[in-house]
N, C-alpha and C positions, 0 to 999 in steps of 0.2 A: 784634451781642454780643445785644441784645433775641433775635431770631432763632432764635439758638443757643442761648439759655435756653429760647424756648419749644417747639425742635426738642428738646433733652434731656429737658424735662417732660413732651411728648407717650409719647416713647420709655419714660420710664419707669414712666407709666401702661400701655401695652402690657407689658411686661414683667411687669409686677406683675401683671398680670390673666390674663395667660398660666396660667399653672396652675390658676387658679379656672375659667377658661372648658376646659381640659382635661379636669378634676375635673367637670365640668360634661355635659360631653361622653361621657366614660367611663361616666358613671354612667346617661345615656340609652341606652347600649349595653348594659349590664349590667342595665337593666330590660328590652330588647328579647330580649336573651338568655334572662333570667327567664322571662317570657314563651312565648318558642319551645319553653323546657323543660319547663314546664306543660302544655303542649298535646301536647308526644312522650309524656310521663308517662302522659297520662288516654288517648294512643292504644292506648299499650302496653298499659297497665290490658286496653282492651276487647279488643284482639286476647290477650292472656294469658287471658282469659276463654273466646274463641272456639277458643283452643286446648285448654283444658279440657274444654270439652265435645267439642270433636272427638276429643280423644282417649278421651271416656266413650263417646261412640258407635260407637267403630272395637273396643273392649276388653268386659269384665264385671267385677265382682267376685272372680272366680276367678282373672285375671291374677296373677303374681307381680310384685315391684317391678320386675326386669329388666324384662320384657316390657312392663308399662305404660313406661318407660323408653324402651324401643324405640317402641310407639307414639309417644307424647309426641313423640320424635324427627321420625318424619313429620309429624305433626300441626305441630310444627314450619318443618316444610321445606315443605309444602305451604300452610301460611299466609306464607309468605315467598315461595313461587310467585305466589300472586293478586297478593301488594302489587307484585311486580316486576313483573312482564306485564299488572299492571292486570285482573286477571280476576276473573268473580264469584264471591265465596269458593263453596265443596260448601254445602247445606241440609243442615242435621244434626240430628235431634232431637234437645230440649232435655229434653222431659218425663221420659224414660225414665230417663237418669241418677240414681242413688244419692246422696244426700247423702257417702255413708261414701266412694264412689268418685270423687265428686268432691274430696273432701280427702285422700286418697292420692293424688291425680294432682297437687296443688295442693303437697301435701309433697315430690312430689319431681321438681317443675320444674324448681329451681336446680340440682339432679344432673345433669340433661342437657346437656351441651355438647360438641355433634356438631355436623358440617356433613358434608351430603351432598352430593355434585356429581358431573352425570354428563356426563365429557369437559370439566368446570369450568365447568358450567353447571346453574343449578336447576332440577330439572324437575320435573311433577307425578308424584307415586307414588299410583298407584292401590292399593286393599286389599279383600282377598276375606276372608270370615269364615274359611273352608276351602280346600282344593284338593280336587282328586281324585285324589293321589295324586305331582301335580306342580304344578306353580303353570300357571297359564294366560297366556299371550302373546296378544298383540292388537293389530292394524296402529296401533290409535291410541294405542300407546304402543310406539313399533319402538327405545327404547331396551330395556325389560324383557325379561328373558332367563326362558325356562320354567326354574325349576328342582325336583329333587325334595324333596317332602316327602311323605314315603312315612305317618309320623305321623299326618299329620290324619287319613286311612281308619280310624283306632283312636279318634278321638275320638268321644264318646257325642253328640256335636250334626252329625256326619255324616252325611248323608241320600246312598245309591246313588240314581244317575241324575239327580242334580243338576248342573242346569248352573252351577258355580260361576264367579262374576268374574273377569277378569284381573288380576294382582297380586297382591301381596306377602298370605303366608296370615298373619292374625293368631295364629289357635290354633298355625300352626306355630312362629312367633313364640317365643308363650308356652312351646310345650312345649321348644323349645331352651333357653330362658331356664330351664327347669326343670330342666334335665339338667346345669345349671349353666355354659353360656354366657353370656359378658356380652351387655349390651342391641345392643353395638358389634359382634363376633364372629355373632350371631345377622341382626342386619340385613345381616352381608355373605354372611351363608348365603343370603339372597332378595335381597339386590341386587349381584352378582359382579361385574358392569360398572361399579359406582360407588365413587368415594373417600371414605370414610367415616373424617372424620376426629375 
């Protein structure tokens, strides 16, 4: 009888302590999750600053809002590419960015919700300021297709006989957006083989 009483007392203590122990373990897990989410949000803040600077480096103050959204989409995509492929990020000039342009980019950031994929993969999207009337293809980026961009040749920044680099024409994107295309439609023009959602 005495053994049964001791056994029942021990079981009672264990059962009474179980909720307290569960609560304590759960609190430890919440603290770990809170620490993880804090470090993730700090990381995202750093990435956002990089995206803002990246966008500013491939645009200028003359870009319309839709043109900036297209540039933001490319900057977000390329930043995701660097992270998923563990690649070194592009070196971008930061000193030339005006505060006005950066503020416009920051204000548009949350309006840009687009996924850009090539055959269900995130790939690097090269950009050029202009083209010679059609974008340049390059074996470095076999997924990039040369597309017509005749309006580039009428741009005041266009330089005849200049060898523009391969990739999406940023001034061309801005032209299309000024002609009432959405940023997604303009991206689709320059990236016809890509899924843009």
